[in-house]
N, CA and C atoms as an extended XYZ file, in Angstrom:
603
Properties=species:S:1:pos:R:3:atomname:S:1:resname:S:1:resid:I:1 pbc="F F F"
N         1.011       -1.152       -0.051 N   MET     1
C        -0.027       -0.045       -0.024 CA  MET     1
C         0.880        1.146        0.117 C   MET     1
N         0.642        2.196       -0.805 N   GLY     2
C         1.419        3.416       -0.892 CA  GLY     2
C         1.191        4.342        0.255 C   GLY     2
N         2.039        5.358        0.356 N   LYS     3
C         1.933        6.231        1.382 CA  LYS     3
C         0.696        7.093        1.442 C   LYS     3
N         0.093        7.430        0.221 N   SER     4
C        -1.226        8.222        0.190 CA  SER     4
C        -2.322        7.274        0.677 C   SER     4
N        -2.131        5.985        0.400 N   GLY     5
C        -3.216        4.969        0.880 CA  GLY     5
C        -3.176        4.987        2.338 C   GLY     5
N        -2.094        5.038        3.006 N   SER     6
C        -1.756        4.947        4.551 CA  SER     6
C        -2.438        6.222        5.092 C   SER     6
N        -2.113        7.274        4.492 N   ASN     7
C        -2.640        8.568        5.012 CA  ASN     7
C        -4.241        8.676        5.000 C   ASN     7
N        -4.840        8.215        3.863 N   THR     8
C        -6.227        8.174        3.724 CA  THR     8
C        -6.742        7.366        4.861 C   THR     8
N        -6.287        6.142        5.142 N   ILE     9
C        -6.894        5.293        6.072 CA  ILE     9
C        -6.806        6.073        7.520 C   ILE     9
N        -5.670        6.618        7.700 N   ARG    10
C        -5.380        7.388        9.067 CA  ARG    10
C        -6.428        8.472        9.033 C   ARG    10
N        -6.639        9.196        8.054 N   GLN    11
C        -7.693       10.340        8.043 CA  GLN    11
C        -9.155        9.762        8.346 C   GLN    11
N        -9.558        8.701        7.759 N   VAL    12
C       -10.700        8.036        7.732 CA  VAL    12
C       -10.940        7.777        9.350 C   VAL    12
N        -9.908        6.878        9.976 N   ALA    13
C        -9.896        6.485       11.205 CA  ALA    13
C        -9.946        7.760       12.196 C   ALA    13
N        -9.323        8.737       11.876 N   ASN    14
C        -9.299        9.960       12.724 CA  ASN    14
C       -10.771       10.588       12.598 C   ASN    14
N       -11.376       10.778       11.615 N   SER    15
C       -12.671       11.250       11.327 CA  SER    15
C       -13.676       10.514       12.061 C   SER    15
N       -13.545        9.025       11.893 N   ALA    16
C       -14.411        8.276       12.637 CA  ALA    16
C       -14.264        8.448       14.165 C   ALA    16
N       -13.066        8.611       14.748 N   ALA    17
C       -12.984        8.793       16.034 CA  ALA    17
C       -13.551       10.003       16.596 C   ALA    17
N       -13.353       11.070       15.653 N   TRP    18
C       -13.998       12.334       15.955 CA  TRP    18
C       -15.483       12.398       16.216 C   TRP    18
N       -16.030       11.616       15.109 N   VAL    19
C       -17.383       11.511       15.087 CA  VAL    19
C       -18.000       10.841       16.243 C   VAL    19
N       -17.256        9.743       16.724 N   ALA    20
C       -17.542        8.993       17.888 CA  ALA    20
C       -17.618        9.805       19.102 C   ALA    20
N       -16.516       10.542       19.190 N   ALA    21
C       -16.303       11.394       20.399 CA  ALA    21
C       -17.433       12.470       20.330 C   ALA    21
N       -17.899       13.059       19.269 N   LEU    22
C       -18.753       14.067       19.341 CA  LEU    22
C       -20.160       13.406       19.740 C   LEU    22
N       -20.455       12.185       19.259 N   LEU    23
C       -21.606       11.474       19.398 CA  LEU    23
C       -21.850       11.307       20.998 C   LEU    23
N       -20.708       10.840       21.600 N   ILE    24
C       -20.594       10.426       23.089 CA  ILE    24
C       -20.809       11.813       23.918 C   ILE    24
N       -20.260       12.914       23.370 N   GLY    25
C       -20.550       14.229       23.962 CA  GLY    25
C       -21.964       14.765       23.996 C   GLY    25
N       -22.459       14.382       22.943 N   ILE    26
C       -23.870       14.858       22.537 CA  ILE    26
C       -24.772       13.931       23.619 C   ILE    26
N       -24.433       12.757       23.548 N   ALA    27
C       -25.317       11.714       24.411 CA  ALA    27
C       -25.117       12.181       25.967 C   ALA    27
N       -23.784       12.477       26.321 N   THR    28
C       -23.756       12.857       27.751 CA  THR    28
C       -24.313       14.266       28.150 C   THR    28
N       -24.225       15.130       27.158 N   GLU    29
C       -24.964       16.489       27.448 CA  GLU    29
C       -26.417       16.257       27.522 C   GLU    29
N       -27.034       15.416       26.664 N   ALA    30
C       -28.348       15.105       26.626 CA  ALA    30
C       -28.844       14.397       28.011 C   ALA    30
N       -28.007       13.503       28.481 N   ARG    31
C       -28.282       12.932       29.673 CA  ARG    31
C       -28.234       14.029       30.924 C   ARG    31
N       -27.147       14.772       30.892 N   ALA    32
C       -26.972       15.947       31.873 CA  ALA    32
C       -28.205       16.783       31.961 C   ALA    32
N       -28.577       17.139       30.796 N   ALA    33
C       -29.662       18.051       30.464 CA  ALA    33
C       -31.101       17.343       31.190 C   ALA    33
N       -31.178       16.246       30.916 N   ALA    34
C       -32.392       15.257       31.276 CA  ALA    34
C       -32.323       15.477       32.972 C   ALA    34
N       -31.149       15.274       33.539 N   VAL    35
C       -31.155       15.147       34.989 CA  VAL    35
C       -31.410       16.563       35.603 C   VAL    35
N       -30.912       17.685       34.793 N   PHE    36
C       -31.167       18.982       35.270 CA  PHE    36
C       -32.551       19.364       35.140 C   PHE    36
N       -33.269       18.922       34.091 N   ILE    37
C       -34.674       19.316       33.942 CA  ILE    37
C       -35.461       18.404       35.093 C   ILE    37
N       -35.160       17.314       35.283 N   GLU    38
C       -35.842       16.530       36.461 CA  GLU    38
C       -35.532       17.099       37.751 C   GLU    38
N       -34.285       17.635       38.030 N   ASP    39
C       -34.077       18.219       39.276 CA  ASP    39
C       -34.864       19.469       39.419 C   ASP    39
N       -34.842       20.192       38.336 N   GLU    40
C       -35.672       21.358       38.325 CA  GLU    40
C       -37.184       21.221       38.751 C   GLU    40
N       -37.685       20.226       38.052 N   GLN    41
C       -39.133       19.787       38.407 CA  GLN    41
C       -39.375       19.307       39.782 C   GLN    41
N       -38.436       18.501       40.282 N   LEU    42
C       -38.573       18.129       41.744 CA  LEU    42
C       -38.460       19.241       42.627 C   LEU    42
N       -37.357       20.191       42.403 N   LYS    43
C       -37.204       21.372       43.022 CA  LYS    43
C       -38.516       22.155       43.285 C   LYS    43
N       -39.188       22.334       42.044 N   GLN    44
C       -40.365       23.079       42.138 CA  GLN    44
C       -41.426       22.451       42.937 C   GLN    44
N       -41.450       21.128       42.782 N   ARG    45
C       -42.398       20.277       43.681 CA  ARG    45
C       -42.313       20.481       45.210 C   ARG    45
N       -40.965       20.409       45.603 N   LEU    46
C       -40.646       20.596       46.972 CA  LEU    46
C       -40.996       21.998       47.473 C   LEU    46
N       -40.586       23.139       46.620 N   VAL    47
C       -41.017       24.403       46.936 CA  VAL    47
C       -42.505       24.674       47.309 C   VAL    47
N       -43.156       23.915       46.277 N   GLU    48
C       -44.695       23.987       46.640 CA  GLU    48
C       -45.208       23.116       47.777 C   GLU    48
N       -44.557       22.217       47.970 N   ALA    49
C       -44.978       21.439       49.279 CA  ALA    49
C       -44.718       22.153       50.543 C   ALA    49
N       -43.564       22.634       50.523 N   LEU    50
C       -42.952       23.211       51.897 CA  LEU    50
C       -43.822       24.555       52.160 C   LEU    50
N       -44.232       25.079       51.019 N   ALA    51
C       -45.109       26.549       51.060 CA  ALA    51
C       -46.592       26.367       51.541 C   ALA    51
N       -46.980       24.911       51.238 N   SER    52
C       -48.270       24.752       51.604 CA  SER    52
C       -48.644       24.738       53.280 C   SER    52
N       -49.872       25.332       53.375 N   THR    53
C       -50.175       25.406       54.889 CA  THR    53
C       -51.519       24.700       55.004 C   THR    53
N       -51.804       23.910       54.365 N   GLU    54
C       -53.038       22.921       54.528 CA  GLU    54
C       -53.068       22.352       55.883 C   GLU    54
N       -54.072       22.121       56.359 N   ALA    55
C       -54.198       21.555       57.603 CA  ALA    55
C       -54.904       20.075       57.379 C   ALA    55
N       -54.502       19.120       58.060 N   PHE    56
C       -54.944       17.756       57.900 CA  PHE    56
C       -55.586       17.423       59.186 C   PHE    56
N       -57.007       16.699       59.018 N   GLU    57
C       -57.804       16.327       60.164 CA  GLU    57
C       -57.792       15.023       60.077 C   GLU    57
N       -57.400       14.342       61.187 N   ASP    58
C       -57.619       12.860       61.207 CA  ASP    58
C       -59.153       12.437       61.249 C   ASP    58
N       -59.450       11.564       60.447 N   ARG    59
C       -60.806       11.087       60.533 CA  ARG    59
C       -60.846        9.830       61.419 C   ARG    59
N       -62.086        9.201       61.741 N   TYR    60
C       -62.061        8.037       62.638 CA  TYR    60
C       -61.171        6.971       62.152 C   TYR    60
N       -61.199        6.701       60.876 N   ALA    61
C       -60.258        5.761       60.244 CA  ALA    61
C       -58.827        5.988       60.594 C   ALA    61
N       -58.428        7.154       60.494 N   ALA    62
C       -57.020        7.438       60.914 CA  ALA    62
C       -56.840        7.135       62.408 C   ALA    62
N       -57.716        7.484       63.158 N   GLU    63
C       -57.512        7.196       64.729 CA  GLU    63
C       -57.309        5.666       64.965 C   GLU    63
N       -58.153        4.848       64.280 N   VAL    64
C       -58.049        3.472       64.285 CA  VAL    64
C       -56.667        2.879       63.892 C   VAL    64
N       -56.166        3.690       62.731 N   TRP    65
C       -54.906        3.403       62.329 CA  TRP    65
C       -53.865        3.721       63.261 C   TRP    65
N       -53.974        4.898       64.065 N   LEU    66
C       -53.015        5.268       65.015 CA  LEU    66
C       -52.914        4.317       66.157 C   LEU    66
N       -54.039        3.752       66.484 N   VAL    67
C       -53.857        2.763       67.631 CA  VAL    67
C       -53.246        1.499       67.082 C   VAL    67
N       -53.568        1.031       65.953 N   ASP    68
C       -52.930       -0.197       65.406 CA  ASP    68
C       -51.497        0.082       65.323 C   ASP    68
N       -50.959        1.209       64.594 N   MET    69
C       -49.483        1.316       64.172 CA  MET    69
C       -48.666        1.566       65.509 C   MET    69
N       -49.269        2.329       66.422 N   SER    70
C       -48.657        2.563       67.569 CA  SER    70
C       -48.037        1.402       68.366 C   SER    70
N       -49.003        0.244       68.325 N   GLY    71
C       -48.552       -1.090       68.913 CA  GLY    71
C       -47.311       -1.441       68.160 C   GLY    71
N       -47.073       -1.324       66.884 N   ARG    72
C       -46.220       -1.914       65.999 CA  ARG    72
C       -44.941       -1.108       66.037 C   ARG    72
N       -45.113        0.166       66.375 N   LEU    73
C       -43.856        1.161       66.551 CA  LEU    73
C       -43.224        1.187       67.834 C   LEU    73
N       -43.824        0.522       68.970 N   TYR    74
C       -43.560        0.571       70.259 CA  TYR    74
C       -41.969        0.478       70.622 C   TYR    74
N       -41.502       -0.680       70.064 N   LYS    75
C       -40.079       -1.182       70.210 CA  LYS    75
C       -39.105        0.078       69.879 C   LYS    75
N       -39.473        0.720       68.653 N   MET    76
C       -38.500        1.635       67.996 CA  MET    76
C       -38.753        2.992       68.556 C   MET    76
N       -39.846        3.447       69.230 N   VAL    77
C       -40.217        4.699       69.669 CA  VAL    77
C       -40.990        4.305       70.928 C   VAL    77
N       -40.303        4.195       72.078 N   PRO    78
C       -41.049        3.658       73.300 CA  PRO    78
C       -41.773        4.908       73.834 C   PRO    78
N       -41.406        6.200       73.782 N   ASP    79
C       -42.325        7.251       74.341 CA  ASP    79
C       -43.675        7.323       73.599 C   ASP    79
N       -44.664        7.274       74.330 N   GLU    80
C       -46.062        7.180       73.770 CA  GLU    80
C       -46.339        8.525       73.043 C   GLU    80
N       -45.979        9.716       73.741 N   ASN    81
C       -46.508       10.945       73.050 CA  ASN    81
C       -45.709       11.151       71.796 C   ASN    81
N       -44.473       10.929       71.983 N   GLU    82
C       -43.685       10.976       70.561 CA  GLU    82
C       -44.060       10.086       69.546 C   GLU    82
N       -44.411        8.843       69.956 N   ARG    83
C       -44.812        7.924       69.114 CA  ARG    83
C       -46.065        8.345       68.322 C   ARG    83
N       -47.089        8.794       68.995 N   LEU    84
C       -48.395        9.128       68.551 CA  LEU    84
C       -48.204       10.344       67.780 C   LEU    84
N       -47.454       11.308       68.012 N   GLU    85
C       -47.245       12.605       67.267 CA  GLU    85
C       -46.682       12.192       65.926 C   GLU    85
N       -45.647       11.214       66.116 N   LEU    86
C       -44.878       10.846       64.895 CA  LEU    86
C       -45.792       10.253       63.871 C   LEU    86
N       -46.642        9.298       64.325 N   LEU    87
C       -47.629        8.635       63.485 CA  LEU    87
C       -48.597        9.483       62.951 C   LEU    87
N       -49.092       10.592       63.584 N   ARG    88
C       -50.010       11.396       63.023 CA  ARG    88
C       -49.359       12.186       61.813 C   ARG    88
N       -48.166       12.790       62.106 N   LEU    89
C       -47.343       13.282       60.988 CA  LEU    89
C       -47.209       12.487       59.718 C   LEU    89
N       -46.693       11.139       59.963 N   ILE    90
C       -46.624       10.219       58.880 CA  ILE    90
C       -47.920        9.961       58.092 C   ILE    90
N       -49.011        9.787       58.837 N   HIS    91
C       -50.332        9.601       58.335 CA  HIS    91
C       -50.694       10.693       57.376 C   HIS    91
N       -50.517       12.093       57.919 N   ALA    92
C       -50.900       13.191       57.277 CA  ALA    92
C       -50.125       13.400       56.043 C   ALA    92
N       -48.717       13.295       56.266 N   GLU    93
C       -48.071       13.639       54.982 CA  GLU    93
C       -48.075       12.566       53.915 C   GLU    93
N       -48.151       11.313       54.288 N   ALA    94
C       -48.293       10.302       53.277 CA  ALA    94
C       -49.678       10.443       52.619 C   ALA    94
N       -50.683       10.862       53.445 N   SER    95
C       -52.238       11.056       52.724 CA  SER    95
C       -51.956       12.211       51.684 C   SER    95
N       -51.322       13.269       52.218 N   ARG    96
C       -51.191       14.438       51.520 CA  ARG    96
C       -50.483       14.135       50.039 C   ARG    96
N       -49.539       13.224       50.004 N   ALA    97
C       -48.760       12.800       48.791 CA  ALA    97
C       -49.475       11.713       48.078 C   ALA    97
N       -50.568       11.214       48.593 N   ARG    98
C       -51.248       10.272       48.019 CA  ARG    98
C       -50.396        8.900       47.964 C   ARG    98
N       -49.864        8.627       49.257 N   LEU    99
C       -48.998        7.417       49.404 CA  LEU    99
C       -49.574        6.695       50.390 C   LEU    99
N       -49.406        5.223       50.451 N   PRO   100
C       -50.000        4.392       51.526 CA  PRO   100
C       -49.074        4.611       52.875 C   PRO   100
N       -49.759        5.125       53.916 N   PRO   101
C       -48.966        5.277       55.080 CA  PRO   101
C       -48.088        4.288       55.603 C   PRO   101
N       -48.542        3.013       55.297 N   GLU   102
C       -47.941        1.718       55.747 CA  GLU   102
C       -46.482        1.802       55.016 C   GLU   102
N       -46.557        2.131       53.806 N   LEU   103
C       -45.374        2.060       52.840 CA  LEU   103
C       -44.246        2.996       53.303 C   LEU   103
N       -44.845        4.152       53.747 N   VAL   104
C       -43.995        5.355       54.258 CA  VAL   104
C       -43.185        4.863       55.552 C   VAL   104
N       -44.077        4.216       56.433 N   LEU   105
C       -43.550        3.527       57.509 CA  LEU   105
C       -42.380        2.514       57.315 C   LEU   105
N       -42.656        1.803       56.406 N   ALA   106
C       -41.677        0.712       55.939 CA  ALA   106
C       -40.328        1.326       55.391 C   ALA   106
N       -40.523        2.424       54.611 N   LEU   107
C       -39.376        3.201       54.035 CA  LEU   107
C       -38.473        3.711       55.168 C   LEU   107
N       -39.389        4.383       56.186 N   ILE   108
C       -38.601        5.159       57.308 CA  ILE   108
C       -37.835        3.966       58.030 C   ILE   108
N       -38.388        2.738       58.310 N   GLN   109
C       -37.783        1.754       59.049 CA  GLN   109
C       -36.357        1.364       58.217 C   GLN   109
N       -36.495        1.261       57.007 N   VAL   110
C       -35.335        0.988       56.289 CA  VAL   110
C       -34.146        2.128       56.233 C   VAL   110
N       -34.649        3.276       56.184 N   GLU   111
C       -33.802        4.530       56.013 CA  GLU   111
C       -33.235        4.948       57.367 C   GLU   111
N       -33.958        4.777       58.476 N   SER   112
C       -33.384        5.519       59.670 CA  SER   112
C       -33.725        4.672       60.888 C   SER   112
N       -34.662        3.608       60.861 N   ARG   113
C       -35.184        3.029       61.920 CA  ARG   113
C       -35.796        3.930       62.963 C   ARG   113
N       -36.476        5.005       62.416 N   PHE   114
C       -37.233        6.014       63.169 CA  PHE   114
C       -36.333        6.916       64.020 C   PHE   114
N       -34.963        7.043       63.728 N   ASP   115
C       -34.188        8.020       64.441 CA  ASP   115
C       -34.230        9.317       63.582 C   ASP   115
N       -34.909       10.296       64.122 N   ARG   116
C       -35.166       11.630       63.509 CA  ARG   116
C       -33.688       12.338       63.365 C   ARG   116
N       -32.839       11.860       64.047 N   TYR   117
C       -31.373       12.381       64.140 CA  TYR   117
C       -30.344       11.697       63.263 C   TYR   117
N       -30.849       10.795       62.533 N   ALA   118
C       -29.917        9.914       61.756 CA  ALA   118
C       -29.357       10.578       60.581 C   ALA   118
N       -27.936       10.377       60.446 N   ILE   119
C       -27.130       11.035       59.238 CA  ILE   119
C       -26.400        9.707       58.610 C   ILE   119
N       -26.515        9.526       57.291 N   SER   120
C       -25.882        8.505       56.491 CA  SER   120
C       -24.426        8.933       56.294 C   SER   120
N       -23.717        7.913       55.770 N   ASN   121
C       -22.384        8.193       55.429 CA  ASN   121
C       -22.259        9.208       54.251 C   ASN   121
N       -23.342        9.341       53.439 N   ALA   122
C       -23.450       10.285       52.377 CA  ALA   122
C       -23.798       11.592       52.828 C   ALA   122
N       -24.457       11.691       54.080 N   GLY   123
C       -24.958       13.035       54.663 CA  GLY   123
C       -26.225       13.237       54.556 C   GLY   123
N       -27.056       12.176       54.064 N   ALA   124
C       -28.506       12.336       54.310 CA  ALA   124
C       -28.896       12.394       55.659 C   ALA   124
N       -29.942       12.990       55.816 N   GLN   125
C       -30.484       13.407       57.221 CA  GLN   125
C       -31.831       13.084       57.501 C   GLN   125
N       -31.997       12.625       58.858 N   GLY   126
C       -33.403       12.482       59.339 CA  GLY   126
C       -34.218       11.393       59.007 C   GLY   126
N       -35.406       11.159       59.311 N   LEU   127
C       -36.331       10.090       59.264 CA  LEU   127
C       -36.326        9.368       57.875 C   LEU   127
N       -36.495       10.217       56.809 N   MET   128
C       -36.490        9.791       55.317 CA  MET   128
C       -35.231        9.966       54.766 C   MET   128
N       -34.261       10.401       55.391 N   GLN   129
C       -32.771       10.449       55.017 CA  GLN   129
C       -32.718       11.490       53.656 C   GLN   129
N       -32.970       12.725       54.068 N   ILE   130
C       -33.097       13.769       52.860 CA  ILE   130
C       -31.732       14.242       52.728 C   ILE   130
N       -31.166       14.504       51.494 N   MET   131
C       -29.951       15.102       51.179 CA  MET   131
C       -30.035       16.671       51.690 C   MET   131
N       -29.182       17.230       52.281 N   PRO   132
C       -29.281       18.610       52.596 CA  PRO   132
C       -29.320       19.719       51.609 C   PRO   132
N       -28.604       19.248       50.521 N   PHE   133
C       -28.353       20.093       49.368 CA  PHE   133
C       -29.900       20.630       48.745 C   PHE   133
N       -30.897       19.926       49.073 N   TRP   134
C       -32.164       20.317       48.517 CA  TRP   134
C       -32.669       21.581       49.218 C   TRP   134
N       -32.295       21.705       50.609 N   LEU   135
C       -32.717       22.921       51.101 CA  LEU   135
C       -32.062       24.262       50.506 C   LEU   135
N       -30.813       23.988       50.127 N   LYS   136
C       -30.176       25.133       49.533 CA  LYS   136
C       -30.686       25.383       48.133 C   LYS   136
N       -31.068       24.129       47.280 N   LYS   137
C       -31.478       24.490       46.040 CA  LYS   137
C       -32.931       25.111       46.112 C   LYS   137
N       -33.654       24.965       47.066 N   ILE   138
C       -35.045       25.645       46.979 CA  ILE   138
C       -35.173       26.852       47.900 C   ILE   138
N       -33.819       27.372       48.369 N   GLY   139
C       -33.899       28.506       49.037 CA  GLY   139
C       -34.518       28.504       50.525 C   GLY   139
N       -34.321       27.305       51.134 N   ARG   140
C       -34.903       27.312       52.518 CA  ARG   140
C       -33.750       26.663       53.413 C   ARG   140
N       -32.608       27.402       53.421 N   THR   141
C       -31.602       27.053       54.287 CA  THR   141
C       -31.657       27.096       55.762 C   THR   141
N       -32.843       27.749       56.130 N   ASP   142
C       -33.006       27.782       57.520 CA  ASP   142
C       -33.859       26.738       58.025 C   ASP   142
N       -34.386       25.960       57.165 N   ASP   143
C       -35.233       24.800       57.551 CA  ASP   143
C       -34.306       23.719       58.177 C   ASP   143
N       -34.883       22.793       58.951 N   ASN   144
C       -34.108       21.835       59.666 CA  ASN   144
C       -34.647       20.393       59.380 C   ASN   144
N       -33.883       19.594       58.665 N   LEU   145
C       -34.250       18.289       58.325 CA  LEU   145
C       -34.253       17.207       59.242 C   LEU   145
N       -33.916       17.629       60.566 N   PHE   146
C       -34.033       16.819       61.746 CA  PHE   146
C       -35.534       17.114       62.394 C   PHE   146
N       -36.192       18.071       61.777 N   ARG   147
C       -37.443       18.430       62.260 CA  ARG   147
C       -38.473       17.364       61.461 C   ARG   147
N       -39.278       16.632       62.365 N   ALA   148
C       -39.844       15.426       61.498 CA  ALA   148
C       -40.938       16.002       60.435 C   ALA   148
N       -41.531       17.141       60.756 N   SER   149
C       -42.599       17.722       59.886 CA  SER   149
C       -41.899       17.850       58.411 C   SER   149
N       -40.734       18.607       58.530 N   THR   150
C       -39.975       19.100       57.422 CA  THR   150
C       -39.684       17.882       56.583 C   THR   150
N       -38.897       16.995       57.279 N   ASN   151
C       -38.357       15.845       56.699 CA  ASN   151
C       -39.411       14.964       56.017 C   ASN   151
N       -40.565       14.653       56.775 N   LEU   152
C       -41.596       13.795       56.184 CA  LEU   152
C       -42.276       14.506       55.034 C   LEU   152
N       -42.394       15.693       55.045 N   ARG   153
C       -43.054       16.411       53.762 CA  ARG   153
C       -42.141       16.411       52.622 C   ARG   153
N       -40.849       16.641       52.816 N   MET   154
C       -39.804       16.514       51.753 CA  MET   154
C       -39.849       15.059       51.256 C   MET   154
N       -39.541       14.102       52.083 N   GLY   155
C       -39.436       12.644       51.732 CA  GLY   155
C       -40.658       12.184       51.047 C   GLY   155
N       -41.868       12.477       51.437 N   CYS   156
C       -43.147       11.985       50.872 CA  CYS   156
C       -43.312       12.737       49.412 C   CYS   156
N       -42.906       13.972       49.366 N   THR   157
C       -43.004       14.602       48.056 CA  THR   157
C       -42.145       14.049       47.029 C   THR   157
N       -40.856       13.875       47.484 N   ILE   158
C       -40.003       13.154       46.635 CA  ILE   158
C       -40.304       11.925       46.071 C   ILE   158
N       -40.864       11.023       47.079 N   LEU   159
C       -41.290        9.746       46.529 CA  LEU   159
C       -42.438        9.810       45.642 C   LEU   159
N       -43.424       10.711       45.857 N   ARG   160
C       -44.582       10.955       45.085 CA  ARG   160
C       -44.151       11.337       43.602 C   ARG   160
N       -42.973       12.213       43.527 N   TYR   161
C       -42.695       12.652       42.279 CA  TYR   161
C       -41.978       11.576       41.553 C   TYR   161
N       -41.114       10.754       42.186 N   TYR   162
C       -40.649        9.653       41.442 CA  TYR   162
C       -41.709        8.518       41.036 C   TYR   162
N       -42.815        8.397       41.691 N   LEU   163
C       -43.890        7.474       41.414 CA  LEU   163
C       -44.541        8.004       40.141 C   LEU   163
N       -44.772        9.259       39.953 N   GLU   164
C       -45.385        9.803       38.924 CA  GLU   164
C       -44.301        9.683       37.632 C   GLU   164
N       -42.969        9.987       37.828 N   LYS   165
C       -42.145        9.741       36.732 CA  LYS   165
C       -42.084        8.312       36.428 C   LYS   165
N       -42.347        7.387       37.321 N   GLU   166
C       -42.201        5.949       36.683 CA  GLU   166
C       -43.454        5.547       36.624 C   GLU   166
N       -44.619        6.426       36.101 N   LYS   167
C       -45.887        6.110       35.763 CA  LYS   167
C       -46.618        4.925       36.714 C   LYS   167
N       -46.371        5.128       38.090 N   GLY   168
C       -46.985        4.235       39.014 CA  GLY   168
C       -46.295        3.058       39.340 C   GLY   168
N       -45.057        2.796       38.779 N   ASP   169
C       -44.396        1.596       39.141 CA  ASP   169
C       -43.508        1.894       40.594 C   ASP   169
N       -44.016        1.383       41.535 N   MET   170
C       -43.527        1.804       42.824 CA  MET   170
C       -42.116        1.160       43.053 C   MET   170
N       -41.814        0.140       42.464 N   THR   171
C       -40.576       -0.576       42.711 CA  THR   171
C       -39.501        0.335       42.078 C   THR   171
N       -39.747        0.937       40.985 N   ARG   172
C       -38.649        1.713       40.254 CA  ARG   172
C       -38.627        3.054       40.998 C   ARG   172
N       -39.832        3.492       41.554 N   ALA   173
C       -39.950        4.853       42.357 CA  ALA   173
C       -39.034        4.639       43.557 C   ALA   173
N       -39.162        3.568       44.213 N   LEU   174
C       -38.393        3.302       45.430 CA  LEU   174
C       -36.765        3.184       45.174 C   LEU   174
N       -36.575        2.671       43.940 N   ALA   175
C       -34.987        2.533       43.577 CA  ALA   175
C       -34.581        3.838       43.264 C   ALA   175
N       -35.268        4.747       42.676 N   ARG   176
C       -34.959        6.197       42.435 CA  ARG   176
C       -34.797        6.824       43.675 C   ARG   176
N       -35.650        6.699       44.526 N   TYR   177
C       -35.530        7.332       45.934 CA  TYR   177
C       -34.253        7.087       46.550 C   TYR   177
N       -33.786        5.702       46.464 N   ASN   178
C       -32.469        5.362       47.063 CA  ASN   178
C       -31.251        5.516       46.158 C   ASN   178
N       -31.558        6.067       44.996 N   GLY   179
C       -30.451        6.207       43.966 CA  GLY   179
C       -29.889        5.049       43.475 C   GLY   179
N       -30.739        4.016       43.336 N   SER   180
C       -30.154        2.696       42.801 CA  SER   180
C       -31.189        2.238       41.657 C   SER   180
N       -31.519        2.987       40.933 N   LEU   181
C       -32.469        2.503       39.796 CA  LEU   181
C       -31.810        1.530       38.942 C   LEU   181
N       -32.713        0.419       38.901 N   GLY   182
C       -32.022       -0.688       38.123 CA  GLY   182
C       -31.809       -1.901       38.921 C   GLY   182
N       -31.749       -1.595       40.269 N   SER   183
C       -31.645       -2.661       41.257 CA  SER   183
C       -32.801       -2.923       42.113 C   SER   183
N       -33.055       -4.090       42.511 N   TYR   184
C       -34.274       -4.497       43.344 CA  TYR   184
C       -33.891       -4.586       44.692 C   TYR   184
N       -32.736       -4.544       45.063 N   ARG   185
C       -32.320       -4.711       46.500 CA  ARG   185
C       -33.026       -3.703       47.381 C   ARG   185
N       -32.969       -2.463       47.112 N   TYR   186
C       -33.641       -1.440       48.155 CA  TYR   186
C       -35.116       -1.732       48.189 C   TYR   186
N       -35.806       -1.773       46.993 N   PRO   187
C       -37.162       -1.807       47.025 CA  PRO   187
C       -37.519       -3.093       47.819 C   PRO   187
N       -36.875       -4.151       47.647 N   ASN   188
C       -37.321       -5.395       48.291 CA  ASN   188
C       -37.064       -5.414       49.653 C   ASN   188
N       -36.093       -4.566       50.281 N   ARG   189
C       -35.988       -4.198       51.746 CA  ARG   189
C       -37.145       -3.722       52.209 C   ARG   189
N       -37.554       -2.603       51.502 N   VAL   190
C       -38.788       -1.852       51.941 CA  VAL   190
C       -40.054       -2.755       51.932 C   VAL   190
N       -40.259       -3.562       50.774 N   TYR   191
C       -41.421       -4.480       50.724 CA  TYR   191
C       -41.319       -5.430       51.878 C   TYR   191
N       -40.049       -5.757       52.295 N   ASP   192
C       -40.012       -6.866       53.244 CA  ASP   192
C       -40.409       -6.283       54.646 C   ASP   192
N       -39.876       -4.912       54.966 N   ALA   193
C       -40.305       -4.333       56.059 CA  ALA   193
C       -41.854       -4.165       56.129 C   ALA   193
N       -42.526       -3.742       54.970 N   LEU   194
C       -43.951       -3.671       54.952 CA  LEU   194
C       -44.634       -4.877       55.059 C   LEU   194
N       -44.158       -5.967       54.703 N   ARG   195
C       -44.982       -7.123       54.690 CA  ARG   195
C       -44.905       -7.694       56.206 C   ARG   195
N       -43.670       -7.596       56.833 N   THR   196
C       -43.414       -8.288       58.063 CA  THR   196
C       -43.901       -7.419       59.245 C   THR   196
N       -44.129       -6.118       59.144 N   ARG   197
C       -44.468       -5.211       60.269 CA  ARG   197
C       -45.596       -4.276       59.994 C   ARG   197
N       -45.674       -3.681       58.849 N   TRP   198
C       -46.651       -2.643       58.701 CA  TRP   198
C       -47.937       -2.930       57.894 C   TRP   198
N       -47.972       -3.936       57.120 N   ALA   199
C       -49.094       -4.390       56.151 CA  ALA   199
C       -50.276       -4.551       57.129 C   ALA   199
N       -51.349       -3.957       56.669 N   LYS   200
C       -52.779       -4.090       57.429 CA  LYS   200
C       -53.085       -5.580       57.594 C   LYS   200
N       -53.621       -6.038       58.497 N   ARG   201
C       -53.947       -7.340       58.840 CA  ARG   201
C       -55.322       -7.570       58.996 C   ARG   201
């Protein structure tokens, strides 16, 4: 093969490599843009949720639920007043986000075992293990993620958002919540807690 033929092959290879790099760059930018748009949508949902001043009144069914769940939560939250107040908040916030309260209880058990002061290795805080960067993102840096009402409202809002993103697929929504989309490990842990402790009997 002559020198000119070798040059042509190198030029073609270089062009192909350049096109491949360009396509990878475009794909990476598209993924980054999609994540940014999703973050912005979730950010807006959190802003609206925390600004809401709706009141939630427990109905008779909710009171029956409180008595039932109080017995199940006793070992993890021994103080009766703290336990009932926490259950009232969980029921209200789960209902507000149109989530099953029992599922939220199962998620909290997996995330923090009902320790409102829990901090993960990644820095997530509170009952539902919310990352603190969200407070900065939504301009509410004075809010406290160790405050149960704030943590529960944010956690339930985030899970509801992911459930809608996944068109009602709770398994994928739970995996998104945990940052492990594509894996069944975390959803199965939540479902196991739901089945063994919190499911209605």
